[in-house]
C-alpha positions in Angstrom: -2.3 -6.6 -96.5 -2.2 -5.4 -93.0 -3.4 -7.7 -90.3 -6.2 -6.3 -88.1 -5.4 -6.5 -84.4 -8.0 -8.2 -82.4 -8.8 -6.6 -79.0 -10.9 -9.5 -77.8 -10.0 -11.7 -74.9 -9.2 -15.2 -75.7 -10.9 -18.1 -74.0 -7.6 -19.0 -72.1 -7.2 -15.4 -70.8 -10.8 -15.3 -69.7 -10.5 -18.5 -67.7 -7.2 -17.2 -66.2 -8.7 -13.9 -65.1 -11.8 -15.6 -63.7 -9.9 -18.2 -61.7 -7.5 -15.6 -60.4 -10.4 -13.4 -59.3 -12.3 -16.3 -57.6 -9.1 -17.5 -55.9 -8.3 -14.0 -54.6 -11.8 -13.6 -53.3 -11.7 -16.9 -51.5 -8.2 -16.1 -50.0 -9.5 -12.7 -48.8 -12.6 -14.4 -47.2 -10.3 -16.8 -45.3 -7.8 -14.1 -44.1 -10.2 -11.3 -43.2 -11.5 -13.0 -40.0 -8.0 -13.6 -38.8 -7.0 -9.9 -39.5 -10.2 -8.8 -37.7 -9.5 -10.9 -34.7 -5.9 -9.5 -34.5 -7.0 -5.8 -34.9 -10.2 -5.9 -32.9 -8.6 -5.6 -29.4 -6.7 -2.5 -30.6 -9.9 -0.8 -31.6 -11.7 -1.5 -28.3 -12.1 1.4 -25.9 -10.0 1.2 -22.7 -11.7 0.6 -19.4 -12.7 3.7 -17.5 -10.6 2.7 -14.5 -8.1 0.1 -13.6 -8.6 0.8 -9.9 -11.0 -1.3 -7.8 -12.8 -0.3 -4.6 -11.4 -2.3 -1.6 -12.4 -0.7 1.6 -13.2 2.6 3.4 -10.1 4.6 4.5 -11.6 4.8 8.0 -11.2 1.0 8.4 -7.4 1.0 7.8 -5.4 0.4 10.9 -1.8 0.2 11.9 -2.2 -3.6 11.9 -2.0 -5.3 8.4 -5.4 -6.5 7.3 -5.9 -9.0 4.5 -8.5 -7.7 2.1 -9.8 -9.5 -1.0 -11.2 -7.7 -4.0 -12.2 -8.6 -7.6 -10.7 -7.3 -10.8 -12.5 -7.6 -14.2 -10.4 -9.8 -16.5 -10.6 -10.2 -20.3 -9.1 -13.2 -22.1 -9.9 -12.5 -25.8 -13.7 -12.3 -25.8 -14.1 -14.2 -22.5 -14.8 -11.8 -19.6 -14.5 -12.9 -16.0 -13.5 -11.7 -12.6 -10.3 -12.5 -10.9 -10.0 -12.4 -7.1 -7.0 -10.5 -5.8 -5.7 -10.1 -2.2 -3.7 -7.3 -0.5 -2.3 -6.6 2.9 -3.4 -3.1 3.8 -2.3 -0.9 6.7 -0.9 2.4 7.8 2.8 2.9 8.3 4.4 4.7 11.2 4.2 7.9 9.0 0.4 7.4 8.7 0.8 6.6 5.0 -1.3 3.8 3.4 0.6 0.8 2.3 -1.0 -2.0 0.3 1.2 -5.0 -0.3 0.8 -8.0 -2.6 0.8 -11.3 -0.7 2.8 -13.0 -3.4 6.3 -14.0 -2.3 9.0 -12.8 -4.6 10.9 -16.1 -4.2 8.6 -18.6 -5.9 5.1 -17.0 -5.8 3.7 -18.6 -2.6 1.4 -16.6 -0.4 2.8 -14.8 2.6 1.0 -14.3 5.9 1.3 -11.7 8.6 2.7 -12.9 12.0 2.2 -16.6 11.2 3.9 -19.2 13.3 6.5 -17.7 15.6 7.4 -14.7 13.4 6.1 -11.7 15.2 5.8 -8.4 13.4 6.9 -10.0 10.1 5.4 -11.3 6.9 6.3 -15.0 6.6 6.2 -17.4 3.6 5.9 -20.9 4.8 7.0 -22.6 1.5 10.7 -21.9 2.0 10.9 -19.8 5.2 10.9 -16.5 3.4 10.6 -13.5 5.7 9.8 -9.8 5.1 9.8 -7.0 7.7 6.8 -4.8 8.5 7.3 -2.7 5.4 7.4 -5.7 3.1 11.2 -5.6 2.6 12.9 -9.0 2.3 15.1 -9.9 5.3 18.7 -10.7 4.5 19.7 -14.4 4.3 16.2 -15.6 3.5 15.1 -16.9 0.1 13.2 -13.8 -1.2 15.2 -11.7 -3.6 13.1 -8.5 -3.5 10.5 -6.7 -1.4 6.8 -7.6 -1.7 5.2 -5.7 -4.6 3.1 -2.7 -3.6 -0.3 -1.9 -5.1 -0.9 1.5 -6.7 -3.7 3.2 -4.8 -6.0 6.1 -4.9 -8.2 7.6 -2.2 -11.5 9.2 -3.4 -14.3 10.4 -1.1 -12.9 8.4 1.8 -12.7 5.1 -0.2 -9.5 3.2 -1.0 -9.1 2.0 -4.6 -6.3 -0.3 -5.6 -4.7 -0.6 -9.1 -2.0 -3.0 -10.2 0.8 -4.4 -8.0 4.2 -2.9 -8.9 7.6 -4.4 -8.0 9.7 -2.3 -5.6 13.4 -1.9 -5.9 15.8 -3.3 -3.3 17.4 -6.6 -2.5 
Protein backbone atom coordinates (compact mmCIF):
# COMPACT_ATOMS: atom_id res chain seq x y z
CA UNK A 1 0.00 0.00 0.00
CA UNK A 2 1.18 3.38 -0.84
CA UNK A 3 0.85 6.15 1.66
CA UNK A 4 -1.10 9.15 0.58
CA UNK A 5 0.76 12.44 1.12
CA UNK A 6 -1.14 14.97 3.08
CA UNK A 7 -0.78 18.61 1.85
CA UNK A 8 -2.47 20.04 4.86
CA UNK A 9 -0.69 22.36 7.28
CA UNK A 10 -0.23 20.97 10.74
CA UNK A 11 -1.36 22.84 13.80
CA UNK A 12 2.29 23.49 14.78
CA UNK A 13 3.14 24.95 11.33
CA UNK A 14 0.05 27.15 11.39
CA UNK A 15 0.99 28.62 14.77
CA UNK A 16 4.59 29.09 13.64
CA UNK A 17 3.52 30.98 10.46
CA UNK A 18 0.98 33.08 12.38
CA UNK A 19 3.39 34.11 15.13
CA UNK A 20 6.14 34.91 12.59
CA UNK A 21 3.73 37.07 10.57
CA UNK A 22 2.43 38.94 13.63
CA UNK A 23 5.99 39.47 14.94
CA UNK A 24 7.14 40.75 11.56
CA UNK A 25 4.19 43.13 11.35
CA UNK A 26 4.88 44.49 14.86
CA UNK A 27 8.59 44.88 14.10
CA UNK A 28 7.82 46.80 10.90
CA UNK A 29 5.36 49.00 12.80
CA UNK A 30 8.11 49.88 15.29
CA UNK A 31 10.87 50.49 12.73
CA UNK A 32 8.93 52.42 10.07
CA UNK A 33 8.60 55.69 12.08
CA UNK A 34 12.35 55.68 12.69
CA UNK A 35 13.09 55.10 9.00
CA UNK A 36 10.60 57.83 8.09
CA UNK A 37 12.25 60.29 10.47
CA UNK A 38 15.68 59.52 9.01
CA UNK A 39 14.57 59.78 5.37
CA UNK A 40 12.15 62.73 5.64
CA UNK A 41 14.79 65.51 5.68
CA UNK A 42 16.27 64.08 2.48
CA UNK A 43 12.92 64.32 0.75
CA UNK A 44 12.25 67.94 1.78
CA UNK A 45 12.65 70.62 -0.86
CA UNK A 46 15.60 72.95 -0.40
CA UNK A 47 14.93 76.55 0.60
CA UNK A 48 14.62 78.99 -2.28
CA UNK A 49 17.55 81.04 -1.06
CA UNK A 50 20.21 80.90 1.59
CA UNK A 51 20.85 84.63 1.21
CA UNK A 52 19.18 87.12 3.56
CA UNK A 53 18.55 90.82 2.99
CA UNK A 54 20.75 93.00 5.21
CA UNK A 55 20.80 96.56 3.91
CA UNK A 56 20.66 98.79 0.84
CA UNK A 57 23.94 99.08 -1.05
CA UNK A 58 23.67 102.89 -0.95
CA UNK A 59 24.05 102.75 2.87
CA UNK A 60 27.45 101.00 2.73
CA UNK A 61 30.34 103.32 3.62
CA UNK A 62 34.13 103.09 3.91
CA UNK A 63 33.72 102.83 7.70
CA UNK A 64 32.78 99.32 8.95
CA UNK A 65 29.19 99.15 10.16
CA UNK A 66 27.83 96.43 12.37
CA UNK A 67 24.58 95.06 10.93
CA UNK A 68 22.33 92.35 12.36
CA UNK A 69 20.08 90.12 10.30
CA UNK A 70 18.03 86.99 10.92
CA UNK A 71 18.47 83.63 9.27
CA UNK A 72 15.79 80.92 9.29
CA UNK A 73 17.01 77.86 11.16
CA UNK A 74 15.63 74.31 11.24
CA UNK A 75 16.42 71.83 13.96
CA UNK A 76 14.59 68.69 12.97
CA UNK A 77 10.99 69.83 12.84
CA UNK A 78 11.54 72.90 15.01
CA UNK A 79 11.84 76.08 12.98
CA UNK A 80 13.20 79.32 14.44
CA UNK A 81 15.23 82.36 13.47
CA UNK A 82 18.85 82.88 14.41
CA UNK A 83 20.30 86.37 14.68
CA UNK A 84 23.59 86.90 12.83
CA UNK A 85 25.90 89.92 12.76
CA UNK A 86 28.31 91.20 10.14
CA UNK A 87 30.80 94.05 9.78
CA UNK A 88 29.99 95.55 6.36
CA UNK A 89 31.96 98.22 4.50
CA UNK A 90 33.65 99.14 1.25
CA UNK A 91 37.36 98.48 0.75
CA UNK A 92 39.81 100.92 -0.84
CA UNK A 93 39.02 99.23 -4.19
CA UNK A 94 35.32 100.07 -3.64
CA UNK A 95 34.48 96.39 -3.20
CA UNK A 96 31.98 95.28 -0.57
CA UNK A 97 33.39 93.26 2.32
CA UNK A 98 31.17 91.61 4.93
CA UNK A 99 33.12 90.04 7.79
CA UNK A 100 31.93 87.76 10.54
CA UNK A 101 32.55 89.24 14.02
CA UNK A 102 33.54 85.83 15.41
CA UNK A 103 37.20 85.71 16.45
CA UNK A 104 39.09 82.79 14.94
CA UNK A 105 40.99 82.25 18.21
CA UNK A 106 38.23 81.19 20.61
CA UNK A 107 34.99 82.49 19.11
CA UNK A 108 34.63 85.75 21.02
CA UNK A 109 33.10 88.82 19.34
CA UNK A 110 35.39 91.38 17.73
CA UNK A 111 34.69 95.13 17.65
CA UNK A 112 35.89 97.85 15.31
CA UNK A 113 38.24 100.44 16.83
CA UNK A 114 37.45 99.49 20.42
CA UNK A 115 39.68 100.72 23.19
CA UNK A 116 42.90 102.27 21.89
CA UNK A 117 43.08 100.15 18.70
CA UNK A 118 42.50 102.59 15.84
CA UNK A 119 41.68 101.26 12.37
CA UNK A 120 41.66 97.63 13.63
CA UNK A 121 39.24 94.94 14.67
CA UNK A 122 39.91 94.01 18.30
CA UNK A 123 38.90 90.98 20.35
CA UNK A 124 38.93 91.90 24.05
CA UNK A 125 38.96 88.28 25.32
CA UNK A 126 42.65 87.59 24.62
CA UNK A 127 43.80 90.79 22.87
CA UNK A 128 43.28 89.42 19.38
CA UNK A 129 43.79 91.97 16.62
CA UNK A 130 42.89 92.10 12.93
CA UNK A 131 43.74 94.76 10.36
CA UNK A 132 41.14 96.69 8.37
CA UNK A 133 40.73 93.80 5.88
CA UNK A 134 40.07 91.33 8.73
CA UNK A 135 43.47 89.66 8.45
CA UNK A 136 44.97 88.56 11.75
CA UNK A 137 47.96 90.59 12.92
CA UNK A 138 51.15 88.63 13.58
CA UNK A 139 52.05 87.81 17.19
CA UNK A 140 48.44 88.01 18.37
CA UNK A 141 46.30 84.96 19.36
CA UNK A 142 44.09 84.63 16.23
CA UNK A 143 45.35 81.99 13.83
CA UNK A 144 43.39 82.98 10.72
CA UNK A 145 41.60 85.97 9.18
CA UNK A 146 37.98 86.74 10.06
CA UNK A 147 35.54 84.69 7.97
CA UNK A 148 33.88 86.61 5.13
CA UNK A 149 30.20 86.30 4.23
CA UNK A 150 29.22 85.34 0.72
CA UNK A 151 27.17 88.18 -0.68
CA UNK A 152 24.94 89.06 -3.57
CA UNK A 153 23.69 92.44 -4.78
CA UNK A 154 20.26 92.51 -6.42
CA UNK A 155 18.33 95.65 -7.31
CA UNK A 156 20.48 97.81 -5.02
CA UNK A 157 20.05 95.53 -2.01
CA UNK A 158 22.77 93.54 -0.22
CA UNK A 159 22.04 89.90 0.61
CA UNK A 160 24.39 87.83 2.77
CA UNK A 161 24.85 84.06 2.68
CA UNK A 162 27.06 81.91 4.88
CA UNK A 163 30.37 83.00 6.40
CA UNK A 164 33.29 81.22 4.73
CA UNK A 165 36.76 80.86 6.25
CA UNK A 166 39.52 82.70 4.44
CA UNK A 167 43.03 81.36 3.94
CA UNK A 168 46.09 82.87 5.48
CA UNK A 169 47.84 82.86 8.80
